mmCIF file of the N, C-alpha and C atoms, coordinates in Angstrom:
data_MODEL
# 
_entry.id   MODEL 
# 
loop_
_atom_site.group_PDB 
_atom_site.id 
_atom_site.type_symbol 
_atom_site.label_atom_id 
_atom_site.label_alt_id 
_atom_site.label_comp_id 
_atom_site.label_asym_id 
_atom_site.label_entity_id 
_atom_site.label_seq_id 
_atom_site.pdbx_PDB_ins_code 
_atom_site.Cartn_x 
_atom_site.Cartn_y 
_atom_site.Cartn_z 
_atom_site.occupancy 
_atom_site.B_iso_or_equiv 
_atom_site.pdbx_formal_charge 
_atom_site.auth_seq_id 
_atom_site.auth_comp_id 
_atom_site.auth_asym_id 
_atom_site.auth_atom_id 
_atom_site.pdbx_PDB_model_num 
ATOM 1   N N  . UNK A 1 1  ? -145.110 49.593 -69.832 1.00 0.00 ? 1  UNK A N  1 
ATOM 2   C CA . UNK A 1 1  ? -144.263 49.431 -70.003 1.00 0.00 ? 1  UNK A CA 1 
ATOM 3   C C  . UNK A 1 1  ? -143.614 50.596 -70.931 1.00 0.00 ? 1  UNK A C  1 
ATOM 4   N N  . UNK A 1 2  ? -142.417 51.067 -70.554 1.00 0.00 ? 2  UNK A N  1 
ATOM 5   C CA . UNK A 1 2  ? -141.818 51.633 -72.886 1.00 0.00 ? 2  UNK A CA 1 
ATOM 6   C C  . UNK A 1 2  ? -141.525 51.236 -72.972 1.00 0.00 ? 2  UNK A C  1 
ATOM 7   N N  . UNK A 1 3  ? -141.638 51.898 -74.273 1.00 0.00 ? 3  UNK A N  1 
ATOM 8   C CA . UNK A 1 3  ? -140.753 51.532 -75.765 1.00 0.00 ? 3  UNK A CA 1 
ATOM 9   C C  . UNK A 1 3  ? -139.760 50.171 -74.843 1.00 0.00 ? 3  UNK A C  1 
ATOM 10  N N  . UNK A 1 4  ? -138.307 51.255 -74.611 1.00 0.00 ? 4  UNK A N  1 
ATOM 11  C CA . UNK A 1 4  ? -137.484 50.791 -74.295 1.00 0.00 ? 4  UNK A CA 1 
ATOM 12  C C  . UNK A 1 4  ? -137.043 49.096 -73.837 1.00 0.00 ? 4  UNK A C  1 
ATOM 13  N N  . UNK A 1 5  ? -137.787 49.339 -72.741 1.00 0.00 ? 5  UNK A N  1 
ATOM 14  C CA . UNK A 1 5  ? -138.353 48.188 -72.023 1.00 0.00 ? 5  UNK A CA 1 
ATOM 15  C C  . UNK A 1 5  ? -139.062 47.154 -72.669 1.00 0.00 ? 5  UNK A C  1 
ATOM 16  N N  . UNK A 1 6  ? -139.712 46.877 -73.114 1.00 0.00 ? 6  UNK A N  1 
ATOM 17  C CA . UNK A 1 6  ? -140.484 46.337 -73.928 1.00 0.00 ? 6  UNK A CA 1 
ATOM 18  C C  . UNK A 1 6  ? -139.463 45.795 -75.235 1.00 0.00 ? 6  UNK A C  1 
ATOM 19  N N  . UNK A 1 7  ? -138.898 46.491 -76.121 1.00 0.00 ? 7  UNK A N  1 
ATOM 20  C CA . UNK A 1 7  ? -137.759 46.506 -77.110 1.00 0.00 ? 7  UNK A CA 1 
ATOM 21  C C  . UNK A 1 7  ? -136.693 45.545 -76.325 1.00 0.00 ? 7  UNK A C  1 
ATOM 22  N N  . UNK A 1 8  ? -136.442 45.385 -74.995 1.00 0.00 ? 8  UNK A N  1 
ATOM 23  C CA . UNK A 1 8  ? -134.934 45.148 -74.808 1.00 0.00 ? 8  UNK A CA 1 
ATOM 24  C C  . UNK A 1 8  ? -135.197 43.837 -73.762 1.00 0.00 ? 8  UNK A C  1 
ATOM 25  N N  . UNK A 1 9  ? -136.813 44.276 -72.968 1.00 0.00 ? 9  UNK A N  1 
ATOM 26  C CA . UNK A 1 9  ? -136.699 42.998 -72.444 1.00 0.00 ? 9  UNK A CA 1 
ATOM 27  C C  . UNK A 1 9  ? -136.059 42.695 -70.966 1.00 0.00 ? 9  UNK A C  1 
ATOM 28  N N  . UNK A 1 10 ? -136.563 44.130 -70.730 1.00 0.00 ? 10 UNK A N  1 
ATOM 29  C CA . UNK A 1 10 ? -135.808 44.504 -69.466 1.00 0.00 ? 10 UNK A CA 1 
ATOM 30  C C  . UNK A 1 10 ? -136.356 45.331 -68.174 1.00 0.00 ? 10 UNK A C  1 
ATOM 31  N N  . UNK A 1 11 ? -136.144 46.016 -67.197 1.00 0.00 ? 11 UNK A N  1 
ATOM 32  C CA . UNK A 1 11 ? -137.167 46.317 -66.505 1.00 0.00 ? 11 UNK A CA 1 
ATOM 33  C C  . UNK A 1 11 ? -136.828 47.803 -66.772 1.00 0.00 ? 11 UNK A C  1 
ATOM 34  N N  . UNK A 1 12 ? -138.101 48.737 -66.272 1.00 0.00 ? 12 UNK A N  1 
ATOM 35  C CA . UNK A 1 12 ? -137.705 50.406 -66.384 1.00 0.00 ? 12 UNK A CA 1 
ATOM 36  C C  . UNK A 1 12 ? -136.820 50.719 -65.720 1.00 0.00 ? 12 UNK A C  1 
ATOM 37  N N  . UNK A 1 13 ? -136.876 50.143 -64.286 1.00 0.00 ? 13 UNK A N  1 
ATOM 38  C CA . UNK A 1 13 ? -135.750 50.607 -63.176 1.00 0.00 ? 13 UNK A CA 1 
ATOM 39  C C  . UNK A 1 13 ? -133.651 50.394 -64.458 1.00 0.00 ? 13 UNK A C  1 
ATOM 40  N N  . UNK A 1 14 ? -134.317 49.893 -65.209 1.00 0.00 ? 14 UNK A N  1 
ATOM 41  C CA . UNK A 1 14 ? -132.659 49.343 -65.911 1.00 0.00 ? 14 UNK A CA 1 
ATOM 42  C C  . UNK A 1 14 ? -131.969 49.941 -67.263 1.00 0.00 ? 14 UNK A C  1 
ATOM 43  N N  . UNK A 1 15 ? -134.099 50.750 -67.958 1.00 0.00 ? 15 UNK A N  1 
ATOM 44  C CA . UNK A 1 15 ? -134.101 51.813 -69.153 1.00 0.00 ? 15 UNK A CA 1 
ATOM 45  C C  . UNK A 1 15 ? -133.707 52.925 -68.283 1.00 0.00 ? 15 UNK A C  1 
ATOM 46  N N  . UNK A 1 16 ? -134.173 53.484 -67.079 1.00 0.00 ? 16 UNK A N  1 
ATOM 47  C CA . UNK A 1 16 ? -134.603 54.632 -66.238 1.00 0.00 ? 16 UNK A CA 1 
ATOM 48  C C  . UNK A 1 16 ? -132.438 55.096 -66.263 1.00 0.00 ? 16 UNK A C  1 
ATOM 49  N N  . UNK A 1 17 ? -131.710 53.886 -65.539 1.00 0.00 ? 17 UNK A N  1 
ATOM 50  C CA . UNK A 1 17 ? -130.210 53.350 -65.695 1.00 0.00 ? 17 UNK A CA 1 
ATOM 51  C C  . UNK A 1 17 ? -129.148 53.554 -66.443 1.00 0.00 ? 17 UNK A C  1 
ATOM 52  N N  . UNK A 1 18 ? -130.011 52.883 -67.573 1.00 0.00 ? 18 UNK A N  1 
ATOM 53  C CA . UNK A 1 18 ? -129.197 53.429 -68.836 1.00 0.00 ? 18 UNK A CA 1 
ATOM 54  C C  . UNK A 1 18 ? -129.335 54.763 -69.401 1.00 0.00 ? 18 UNK A C  1 
ATOM 55  N N  . UNK A 1 19 ? -130.250 55.176 -68.924 1.00 0.00 ? 19 UNK A N  1 
ATOM 56  C CA . UNK A 1 19 ? -130.368 56.577 -69.963 1.00 0.00 ? 19 UNK A CA 1 
ATOM 57  C C  . UNK A 1 19 ? -130.190 57.521 -68.681 1.00 0.00 ? 19 UNK A C  1 
ATOM 58  N N  . UNK A 1 20 ? -129.683 57.370 -67.800 1.00 0.00 ? 20 UNK A N  1 
ATOM 59  C CA . UNK A 1 20 ? -128.496 58.469 -67.149 1.00 0.00 ? 20 UNK A CA 1 
ATOM 60  C C  . UNK A 1 20 ? -127.371 58.577 -67.087 1.00 0.00 ? 20 UNK A C  1 
ATOM 61  N N  . UNK A 1 21 ? -126.574 57.174 -68.264 1.00 0.00 ? 21 UNK A N  1 
ATOM 62  C CA . UNK A 1 21 ? -125.609 57.062 -68.258 1.00 0.00 ? 21 UNK A CA 1 
ATOM 63  C C  . UNK A 1 21 ? -125.021 58.104 -69.338 1.00 0.00 ? 21 UNK A C  1 
ATOM 64  N N  . UNK A 1 22 ? -123.945 58.540 -68.875 1.00 0.00 ? 22 UNK A N  1 
ATOM 65  C CA . UNK A 1 22 ? -123.304 60.434 -69.361 1.00 0.00 ? 22 UNK A CA 1 
ATOM 66  C C  . UNK A 1 22 ? -121.945 60.065 -70.103 1.00 0.00 ? 22 UNK A C  1 
ATOM 67  N N  . UNK A 1 23 ? -121.421 59.266 -70.651 1.00 0.00 ? 23 UNK A N  1 
ATOM 68  C CA . UNK A 1 23 ? -120.451 58.521 -71.579 1.00 0.00 ? 23 UNK A CA 1 
ATOM 69  C C  . UNK A 1 23 ? -121.253 57.322 -71.977 1.00 0.00 ? 23 UNK A C  1 
ATOM 70  N N  . UNK A 1 24 ? -120.056 57.323 -73.276 1.00 0.00 ? 24 UNK A N  1 
ATOM 71  C CA . UNK A 1 24 ? -120.082 56.480 -74.277 1.00 0.00 ? 24 UNK A CA 1 
ATOM 72  C C  . UNK A 1 24 ? -119.343 55.586 -73.189 1.00 0.00 ? 24 UNK A C  1 
ATOM 73  N N  . UNK A 1 25 ? -119.562 53.803 -73.678 1.00 0.00 ? 25 UNK A N  1 
ATOM 74  C CA . UNK A 1 25 ? -119.208 52.843 -72.478 1.00 0.00 ? 25 UNK A CA 1 
ATOM 75  C C  . UNK A 1 25 ? -117.719 52.569 -73.645 1.00 0.00 ? 25 UNK A C  1 
ATOM 76  N N  . UNK A 1 26 ? -117.682 53.018 -74.683 1.00 0.00 ? 26 UNK A N  1 
ATOM 77  C CA . UNK A 1 26 ? -116.993 51.838 -75.446 1.00 0.00 ? 26 UNK A CA 1 
ATOM 78  C C  . UNK A 1 26 ? -115.770 53.528 -75.787 1.00 0.00 ? 26 UNK A C  1 
ATOM 79  N N  . UNK A 1 27 ? -115.887 54.838 -76.003 1.00 0.00 ? 27 UNK A N  1 
ATOM 80  C CA . UNK A 1 27 ? -115.307 55.620 -75.749 1.00 0.00 ? 27 UNK A CA 1 
ATOM 81  C C  . UNK A 1 27 ? -114.689 56.819 -75.387 1.00 0.00 ? 27 UNK A C  1 
ATOM 82  N N  . UNK A 1 28 ? -116.132 57.130 -74.721 1.00 0.00 ? 28 UNK A N  1 
ATOM 83  C CA . UNK A 1 28 ? -115.868 57.669 -73.413 1.00 0.00 ? 28 UNK A CA 1 
ATOM 84  C C  . UNK A 1 28 ? -116.603 59.053 -73.572 1.00 0.00 ? 28 UNK A C  1 
ATOM 85  N N  . UNK A 1 29 ? -116.506 59.253 -74.523 1.00 0.00 ? 29 UNK A N  1 
ATOM 86  C CA . UNK A 1 29 ? -117.393 60.718 -75.025 1.00 0.00 ? 29 UNK A CA 1 
ATOM 87  C C  . UNK A 1 29 ? -118.579 61.029 -74.513 1.00 0.00 ? 29 UNK A C  1 
ATOM 88  N N  . UNK A 1 30 ? -118.429 62.644 -74.341 1.00 0.00 ? 30 UNK A N  1 
ATOM 89  C CA . UNK A 1 30 ? -120.142 62.357 -73.501 1.00 0.00 ? 30 UNK A CA 1 
ATOM 90  C C  . UNK A 1 30 ? -120.554 62.759 -74.354 1.00 0.00 ? 30 UNK A C  1 
ATOM 91  N N  . UNK A 1 31 ? -121.869 61.589 -74.053 1.00 0.00 ? 31 UNK A N  1 
ATOM 92  C CA . UNK A 1 31 ? -123.207 61.155 -74.639 1.00 0.00 ? 31 UNK A CA 1 
ATOM 93  C C  . UNK A 1 31 ? -124.358 62.478 -75.048 1.00 0.00 ? 31 UNK A C  1 
ATOM 94  N N  . UNK A 1 32 ? -125.135 62.690 -75.714 1.00 0.00 ? 32 UNK A N  1 
ATOM 95  C CA . UNK A 1 32 ? -125.838 63.489 -75.418 1.00 0.00 ? 32 UNK A CA 1 
ATOM 96  C C  . UNK A 1 32 ? -127.243 62.985 -75.662 1.00 0.00 ? 32 UNK A C  1 
ATOM 97  N N  . UNK A 1 33 ? -128.335 63.502 -76.361 1.00 0.00 ? 33 UNK A N  1 
ATOM 98  C CA . UNK A 1 33 ? -129.571 63.153 -76.874 1.00 0.00 ? 33 UNK A CA 1 
ATOM 99  C C  . UNK A 1 33 ? -129.350 62.141 -77.687 1.00 0.00 ? 33 UNK A C  1 
ATOM 100 N N  . UNK A 1 34 ? -128.471 61.724 -78.841 1.00 0.00 ? 34 UNK A N  1 
ATOM 101 C CA . UNK A 1 34 ? -127.811 60.315 -79.256 1.00 0.00 ? 34 UNK A CA 1 
ATOM 102 C C  . UNK A 1 34 ? -127.861 59.480 -78.869 1.00 0.00 ? 34 UNK A C  1 
ATOM 103 N N  . UNK A 1 35 ? -128.222 59.384 -77.564 1.00 0.00 ? 35 UNK A N  1 
ATOM 104 C CA . UNK A 1 35 ? -127.689 58.260 -76.572 1.00 0.00 ? 35 UNK A CA 1 
ATOM 105 C C  . UNK A 1 35 ? -128.207 56.583 -77.788 1.00 0.00 ? 35 UNK A C  1 
ATOM 106 N N  . UNK A 1 36 ? -127.205 55.679 -77.355 1.00 0.00 ? 36 UNK A N  1 
ATOM 107 C CA . UNK A 1 36 ? -127.943 54.417 -77.955 1.00 0.00 ? 36 UNK A CA 1 
ATOM 108 C C  . UNK A 1 36 ? -127.891 53.210 -76.944 1.00 0.00 ? 36 UNK A C  1 
ATOM 109 N N  . UNK A 1 37 ? -128.858 52.628 -76.474 1.00 0.00 ? 37 UNK A N  1 
ATOM 110 C CA . UNK A 1 37 ? -128.972 50.755 -75.627 1.00 0.00 ? 37 UNK A CA 1 
ATOM 111 C C  . UNK A 1 37 ? -128.391 50.382 -77.215 1.00 0.00 ? 37 UNK A C  1 
ATOM 112 N N  . UNK A 1 38 ? -127.058 49.765 -76.835 1.00 0.00 ? 38 UNK A N  1 
ATOM 113 C CA . UNK A 1 38 ? -126.684 48.405 -77.329 1.00 0.00 ? 38 UNK A CA 1 
ATOM 114 C C  . UNK A 1 38 ? -127.020 47.482 -77.097 1.00 0.00 ? 38 UNK A C  1 
ATOM 115 N N  . UNK A 1 39 ? -127.122 46.689 -77.769 1.00 0.00 ? 39 UNK A N  1 
ATOM 116 C CA . UNK A 1 39 ? -127.524 45.078 -77.682 1.00 0.00 ? 39 UNK A CA 1 
ATOM 117 C C  . UNK A 1 39 ? -126.801 43.824 -78.729 1.00 0.00 ? 39 UNK A C  1 
ATOM 118 N N  . UNK A 1 40 ? -126.899 42.624 -78.009 1.00 0.00 ? 40 UNK A N  1 
ATOM 119 C CA . UNK A 1 40 ? -125.718 41.472 -78.643 1.00 0.00 ? 40 UNK A CA 1 
ATOM 120 C C  . UNK A 1 40 ? -128.090 41.309 -79.859 1.00 0.00 ? 40 UNK A C  1 
ATOM 121 N N  . UNK A 1 41 ? -127.560 41.361 -81.150 1.00 0.00 ? 41 UNK A N  1 
ATOM 122 C CA . UNK A 1 41 ? -128.848 40.896 -82.204 1.00 0.00 ? 41 UNK A CA 1 
ATOM 123 C C  . UNK A 1 41 ? -128.190 39.538 -81.924 1.00 0.00 ? 41 UNK A C  1 
ATOM 124 N N  . UNK A 1 42 ? -128.435 39.238 -81.386 1.00 0.00 ? 42 UNK A N  1 
ATOM 125 C CA . UNK A 1 42 ? -128.028 37.083 -81.510 1.00 0.00 ? 42 UNK A CA 1 
ATOM 126 C C  . UNK A 1 42 ? -128.462 36.437 -80.465 1.00 0.00 ? 42 UNK A C  1 
ATOM 127 N N  . UNK A 1 43 ? -127.770 37.458 -79.179 1.00 0.00 ? 43 UNK A N  1 
ATOM 128 C CA . UNK A 1 43 ? -128.985 36.867 -78.353 1.00 0.00 ? 43 UNK A CA 1 
ATOM 129 C C  . UNK A 1 43 ? -130.088 38.212 -77.394 1.00 0.00 ? 43 UNK A C  1 
ATOM 130 N N  . UNK A 1 44 ? -129.679 39.153 -78.327 1.00 0.00 ? 44 UNK A N  1 
ATOM 131 C CA . UNK A 1 44 ? -130.830 40.249 -78.018 1.00 0.00 ? 44 UNK A CA 1 
ATOM 132 C C  . UNK A 1 44 ? -130.699 40.520 -76.034 1.00 0.00 ? 44 UNK A C  1 
ATOM 133 N N  . UNK A 1 45 ? -129.821 40.671 -75.500 1.00 0.00 ? 45 UNK A N  1 
ATOM 134 C CA . UNK A 1 45 ? -129.111 41.031 -74.277 1.00 0.00 ? 45 UNK A CA 1 
ATOM 135 C C  . UNK A 1 45 ? -128.600 42.728 -74.813 1.00 0.00 ? 45 UNK A C  1 
ATOM 136 N N  . UNK A 1 46 ? -128.667 43.527 -73.266 1.00 0.00 ? 46 UNK A N  1 
ATOM 137 C CA . UNK A 1 46 ? -128.767 44.732 -73.668 1.00 0.00 ? 46 UNK A CA 1 
ATOM 138 C C  . UNK A 1 46 ? -126.951 44.798 -73.159 1.00 0.00 ? 46 UNK A C  1 
ATOM 139 N N  . UNK A 1 47 ? -126.049 45.466 -73.544 1.00 0.00 ? 47 UNK A N  1 
ATOM 140 C CA . UNK A 1 47 ? -125.204 45.692 -73.520 1.00 0.00 ? 47 UNK A CA 1 
ATOM 141 C C  . UNK A 1 47 ? -124.249 46.518 -72.371 1.00 0.00 ? 47 UNK A C  1 
ATOM 142 N N  . UNK A 1 48 ? -124.696 47.723 -73.068 1.00 0.00 ? 48 UNK A N  1 
ATOM 143 C CA . UNK A 1 48 ? -124.731 48.734 -72.493 1.00 0.00 ? 48 UNK A CA 1 
ATOM 144 C C  . UNK A 1 48 ? -125.074 50.232 -73.683 1.00 0.00 ? 48 UNK A C  1 
ATOM 145 N N  . UNK A 1 49 ? -124.273 51.558 -73.233 1.00 0.00 ? 49 UNK A N  1 
ATOM 146 C CA . UNK A 1 49 ? -124.656 52.657 -74.051 1.00 0.00 ? 49 UNK A CA 1 
ATOM 147 C C  . UNK A 1 49 ? -123.815 53.385 -74.763 1.00 0.00 ? 49 UNK A C  1 
ATOM 148 N N  . UNK A 1 50 ? -123.671 52.892 -75.976 1.00 0.00 ? 50 UNK A N  1 
ATOM 149 C CA . UNK A 1 50 ? -123.021 54.029 -76.365 1.00 0.00 ? 50 UNK A CA 1 
ATOM 150 C C  . UNK A 1 50 ? -123.299 55.608 -76.821 1.00 0.00 ? 50 UNK A C  1 
ATOM 151 N N  . UNK A 1 51 ? -122.784 56.161 -77.815 1.00 0.00 ? 51 UNK A N  1 
ATOM 152 C CA . UNK A 1 51 ? -122.615 57.437 -79.020 1.00 0.00 ? 51 UNK A CA 1 
ATOM 153 C C  . UNK A 1 51 ? -122.759 57.006 -80.110 1.00 0.00 ? 51 UNK A C  1 
ATOM 154 N N  . UNK A 1 52 ? -123.369 57.803 -80.623 1.00 0.00 ? 52 UNK A N  1 
ATOM 155 C CA . UNK A 1 52 ? -124.365 57.088 -81.896 1.00 0.00 ? 52 UNK A CA 1 
ATOM 156 C C  . UNK A 1 52 ? -123.321 56.561 -82.869 1.00 0.00 ? 52 UNK A C  1 
ATOM 157 N N  . UNK A 1 53 ? -122.493 57.276 -82.873 1.00 0.00 ? 53 UNK A N  1 
ATOM 158 C CA . UNK A 1 53 ? -121.315 57.074 -83.802 1.00 0.00 ? 53 UNK A CA 1 
ATOM 159 C C  . UNK A 1 53 ? -120.682 55.807 -83.880 1.00 0.00 ? 53 UNK A C  1 
ATOM 160 N N  . UNK A 1 54 ? -119.714 55.269 -82.526 1.00 0.00 ? 54 UNK A N  1 
ATOM 161 C CA . UNK A 1 54 ? -119.551 54.076 -81.653 1.00 0.00 ? 54 UNK A CA 1 
ATOM 162 C C  . UNK A 1 54 ? -120.929 52.386 -81.981 1.00 0.00 ? 54 UNK A C  1 
ATOM 163 N N  . UNK A 1 55 ? -122.034 52.601 -81.934 1.00 0.00 ? 55 UNK A N  1 
ATOM 164 C CA . UNK A 1 55 ? -123.143 52.404 -82.097 1.00 0.00 ? 55 UNK A CA 1 
ATOM 165 C C  . UNK A 1 55 ? -123.100 51.608 -83.400 1.00 0.00 ? 55 UNK A C  1 
ATOM 166 N N  . UNK A 1 56 ? -123.284 53.022 -84.514 1.00 0.00 ? 56 UNK A N  1 
ATOM 167 C CA . UNK A 1 56 ? -123.492 52.728 -86.273 1.00 0.00 ? 56 UNK A CA 1 
ATOM 168 C C  . UNK A 1 56 ? -121.619 52.034 -86.426 1.00 0.00 ? 56 UNK A C  1 
ATOM 169 N N  . UNK A 1 57 ? -121.002 52.432 -85.408 1.00 0.00 ? 57 UNK A N  1 
ATOM 170 C CA . UNK A 1 57 ? -119.093 51.238 -86.364 1.00 0.00 ? 57 UNK A CA 1 
ATOM 171 C C  . UNK A 1 57 ? -119.924 49.633 -85.728 1.00 0.00 ? 57 UNK A C  1 
ATOM 172 N N  . UNK A 1 58 ? -120.055 49.469 -84.535 1.00 0.00 ? 58 UNK A N  1 
ATOM 173 C CA . UNK A 1 58 ? -120.737 48.626 -84.293 1.00 0.00 ? 58 UNK A CA 1 
ATOM 174 C C  . UNK A 1 58 ? -121.196 47.564 -85.419 1.00 0.00 ? 58 UNK A C  1 
ATOM 175 N N  . UNK A 1 59 ? -122.767 48.378 -85.946 1.00 0.00 ? 59 UNK A N  1 
ATOM 176 C CA . UNK A 1 59 ? -123.861 47.627 -86.610 1.00 0.00 ? 59 UNK A CA 1 
ATOM 177 C C  . UNK A 1 59 ? -122.779 47.955 -87.993 1.00 0.00 ? 59 UNK A C  1 
ATOM 178 N N  . UNK A 1 60 ? -121.779 48.251 -88.512 1.00 0.00 ? 60 UNK A N  1 
ATOM 179 C CA . UNK A 1 60 ? -120.450 48.159 -89.765 1.00 0.00 ? 60 UNK A CA 1 
ATOM 180 C C  . UNK A 1 60 ? -119.692 47.219 -89.640 1.00 0.00 ? 60 UNK A C  1 
ATOM 181 N N  . UNK A 1 61 ? -119.287 46.953 -88.686 1.00 0.00 ? 61 UNK A N  1 
ATOM 182 C CA . UNK A 1 61 ? -118.516 45.795 -88.609 1.00 0.00 ? 61 UNK A CA 1 
ATOM 183 C C  . UNK A 1 61 ? -119.131 44.385 -88.217 1.00 0.00 ? 61 UNK A C  1 
ATOM 184 N N  . UNK A 1 62 ? -120.931 44.905 -88.081 1.00 0.00 ? 62 UNK A N  1 
ATOM 185 C CA . UNK A 1 62 ? -121.677 43.615 -87.851 1.00 0.00 ? 62 UNK A CA 1 
ATOM 186 C C  . UNK A 1 62 ? -120.975 43.172 -86.444 1.00 0.00 ? 62 UNK A C  1 
ATOM 187 N N  . UNK A 1 63 ? -120.920 43.715 -85.641 1.00 0.00 ? 63 UNK A N  1 
ATOM 188 C CA . UNK A 1 63 ? -120.955 43.352 -84.036 1.00 0.00 ? 63 UNK A CA 1 
ATOM 189 C C  . UNK A 1 63 ? -119.522 42.311 -84.206 1.00 0.00 ? 63 UNK A C  1 
ATOM 190 N N  . UNK A 1 64 ? -118.549 41.745 -85.785 1.00 0.00 ? 64 UNK A N  1 
ATOM 191 C CA . UNK A 1 64 ? -117.938 40.891 -85.566 1.00 0.00 ? 64 UNK A CA 1 
ATOM 192 C C  . UNK A 1 64 ? -116.049 41.825 -84.887 1.00 0.00 ? 64 UNK A C  1 
ATOM 193 N N  . UNK A 1 65 ? -115.968 41.346 -83.610 1.00 0.00 ? 65 UNK A N  1 
ATOM 194 C CA . UNK A 1 65 ? -114.672 41.635 -82.641 1.00 0.00 ? 65 UNK A CA 1 
ATOM 195 C C  . UNK A 1 65 ? -113.382 41.066 -83.564 1.00 0.00 ? 65 UNK A C  1 
ATOM 196 N N  . UNK A 1 66 ? -113.072 39.987 -84.366 1.00 0.00 ? 66 UNK A N  1 
ATOM 197 C CA . UNK A 1 66 ? -112.660 39.929 -85.151 1.00 0.00 ? 66 UNK A CA 1 
ATOM 198 C C  . UNK A 1 66 ? -111.803 41.143 -86.217 1.00 0.00 ? 66 UNK A C  1 
ATOM 199 N N  . UNK A 1 67 ? -113.139 41.128 -86.800 1.00 0.00 ? 67 UNK A N  1 
ATOM 200 C CA . UNK A 1 67 ? -112.222 43.048 -87.897 1.00 0.00 ? 67 UNK A CA 1 
ATOM 201 C C  . UNK A 1 67 ? -111.923 43.973 -87.056 1.00 0.00 ? 67 UNK A C  1 
ATOM 202 N N  . UNK A 1 68 ? -113.339 44.195 -86.077 1.00 0.00 ? 68 UNK A N  1 
ATOM 203 C CA . UNK A 1 68 ? -112.115 45.173 -84.965 1.00 0.00 ? 68 UNK A CA 1 
ATOM 204 C C  . UNK A 1 68 ? -110.491 45.264 -84.869 1.00 0.00 ? 68 UNK A C  1 
ATOM 205 N N  . UNK A 1 69 ? -110.778 43.870 -84.373 1.00 0.00 ? 69 UNK A N  1 
ATOM 206 C CA . UNK A 1 69 ? -109.079 43.762 -83.910 1.00 0.00 ? 69 UNK A CA 1 
ATOM 207 C C  . UNK A 1 69 ? -107.415 43.629 -85.028 1.00 0.00 ? 69 UNK A C  1 
ATOM 208 N N  . UNK A 1 70 ? -108.368 43.679 -86.731 1.00 0.00 ? 70 UNK A N  1 
ATOM 209 C CA . UNK A 1 70 ? -107.533 43.743 -87.474 1.00 0.00 ? 70 UNK A CA 1 
ATOM 210 C C  . UNK A 1 70 ? -107.697 44.544 -88.223 1.00 0.00 ? 70 UNK A C  1 
ATOM 211 N N  . UNK A 1 71 ? -108.683 45.619 -87.937 1.00 0.00 ? 71 UNK A N  1 
ATOM 212 C CA . UNK A 1 71 ? -108.657 47.327 -88.205 1.00 0.00 ? 71 UNK A CA 1 
ATOM 213 C C  . UNK A 1 71 ? -108.611 47.715 -87.235 1.00 0.00 ? 71 UNK A C  1 
ATOM 214 N N  . UNK A 1 72 ? -107.617 47.359 -86.308 1.00 0.00 ? 72 UNK A N  1 
ATOM 215 C CA . UNK A 1 72 ? -106.420 48.188 -85.146 1.00 0.00 ? 72 UNK A CA 1 
ATOM 216 C C  . UNK A 1 72 ? -105.263 47.729 -85.269 1.00 0.00 ? 72 UNK A C  1 
ATOM 217 N N  . UNK A 1 73 ? -105.191 46.197 -85.878 1.00 0.00 ? 73 UNK A N  1 
ATOM 218 C CA . UNK A 1 73 ? -104.174 46.053 -86.307 1.00 0.00 ? 73 UNK A CA 1 
ATOM 219 C C  . UNK A 1 73 ? -103.111 47.063 -87.693 1.00 0.00 ? 73 UNK A C  1 
ATOM 220 N N  . UNK A 1 74 ? -103.978 47.130 -88.540 1.00 0.00 ? 74 UNK A N  1 
ATOM 221 C CA . UNK A 1 74 ? -103.504 47.812 -89.482 1.00 0.00 ? 74 UNK A CA 1 
ATOM 222 C C  . UNK A 1 74 ? -103.815 48.685 -89.041 1.00 0.00 ? 74 UNK A C  1 
ATOM 223 N N  . UNK A 1 75 ? -103.802 49.624 -88.288 1.00 0.00 ? 75 UNK A N  1 
ATOM 224 C CA . UNK A 1 75 ? -103.845 51.430 -87.948 1.00 0.00 ? 75 UNK A CA 1 
ATOM 225 C C  . UNK A 1 75 ? -102.983 51.525 -87.146 1.00 0.00 ? 75 UNK A C  1 
ATOM 226 N N  . UNK A 1 76 ? -102.541 50.267 -86.556 1.00 0.00 ? 76 UNK A N  1 
ATOM 227 C CA . UNK A 1 76 ? -101.382 50.887 -85.493 1.00 0.00 ? 76 UNK A CA 1 
ATOM 228 C C  . UNK A 1 76 ? -100.310 50.540 -86.281 1.00 0.00 ? 76 UNK A C  1 
ATOM 229 N N  . UNK A 1 77 ? -99.743  49.955 -87.727 1.00 0.00 ? 77 UNK A N  1 
ATOM 230 C CA . UNK A 1 77 ? -98.977  49.681 -88.692 1.00 0.00 ? 77 UNK A CA 1 
ATOM 231 C C  . UNK A 1 77 ? -98.747  50.285 -89.944 1.00 0.00 ? 77 UNK A C  1 
ATOM 232 N N  . UNK A 1 78 ? -99.874  52.006 -89.681 1.00 0.00 ? 78 UNK A N  1 
ATOM 233 C CA . UNK A 1 78 ? -99.244  52.887 -90.508 1.00 0.00 ? 78 UNK A CA 1 
ATOM 234 C C  . UNK A 1 78 ? -99.193  54.188 -89.932 1.00 0.00 ? 78 UNK A C  1 
# 
């Protein structure tokens, strides 16, 4: 079992599918070697593949969609 399969409790086939993802599922930027398997910290379930920047952003926001929505409103108002 691969480290990623063990860590996220998913099959090798799913790890392979995720690693074959070519663009960030949030911002659509092409992915390079820094692609991140994104998962919910509460449930442990894998959500998809993100670029490093989007993954870090979610972490800084503590996966809180309300904060993300509030920031979007703030940006659009200026």
